[in-house]
N, C-alpha and C positions, 0 to 999 in steps of 0.2 A: 640551304643555299650553298653555292660554291662561288669562289672568286677564281677567275681564270683568264687566259689570253685567247682571243679569237685567232684561230689558226687556219681557217678556211671557210668556204661556202659550200652549200649543198643545193643542187638543182634537181627538182623532181617535176617532170612534166605531167605525170599522172599521180594523183594523190587523193586521199579521202576527201569527200566534198567539204567538210568543215575546215579543211586546211587550205582551201583555195585562197590565193592572195597573200599567204604568209611567206615570209622570207626565212630561210634557215641558215644557221651558222654552225661551224665546228668550233667548240670551245674546249681547251685543254686546262683542267683545273690546276691551281697552284698547290704546292706542298710547302710547308715552312721549314722542314728539316730534311734535306736530301735532294735527290734528283727530281726533275720535273715528272709529274704523273704521266704514265703511258696511256691513261684513260682519256678518251675524247667524247664529249657530250654533244649531241645534236640539239640545238635550242632554237625555238622560234624567236625572231627578232623584230618586235614591234617598234623599237626606238631608233634603229638605223646605225648600229655599231659597225665597225669595219675591221678588217684584218689587221692584227697587231695591237688592237686596243684591249685594255684590261676591263673586264665586265663582271657584274654580279649576275648569277643565274639562279632563278627560283624554280622550285618544283611544285607539283600538285596544284592545290587550289589557288595559291598565290600566282603561279604561272598562268593558269587559265584566266584569272582576273586581269593580269597584265596584257594578255593577248586580246582581251576585250570581247570575248564571245561567250562569256559565262561558262556553264557546264556543257554547252553544246559543241565544244571543240574537242577533237580527238587527239589532243596533245597536252603534255603536262610539264614541259620544260620551256622556260622563256628567259631571254635577257631582260633584266629589269633596271639596270643602271650601267653607265660607263664610269669607271673609277678614275679619279684624278690623282689620288695619293692614298697610300696605306702605311700604317705604322704598327709594329708589333707591341706587345705589352710592356716591353722594356723601353719603349719610346724610340727605338731605332727604326728608321724608315725601311720599308720593304721595297726592294728594287722591283719595279714593274717591268 
C-alpha cells in the first residue's frame, strides 16, 4: 500500500470493458525523508476522493476487492481510504 496525495484526474472515454464506470485519479506517493516522490500512480477510485486529499492506495488483490468486481476487473490499483491524520513512529504528526 501507499499513502499519497490526489494530484489529478484521468479521463478515458475508451477503456477495457471491465473498467467501464470506474473513476481514475492520479496519486503522488509520500516519502518520509526527502523531497516528494516524482512517481505518480493511476488508481481507480470507488470511494469518491478528491484532488488535494490524502489517501491510501492498495495494489493487487486488495485493490480488486475494493473496486468490487472480483478478479474480473483489469486493474490492480485502488483508493481504499481517505486519511484524516498520520503520525510517525516518534509520535510527531506527519504534515498532510
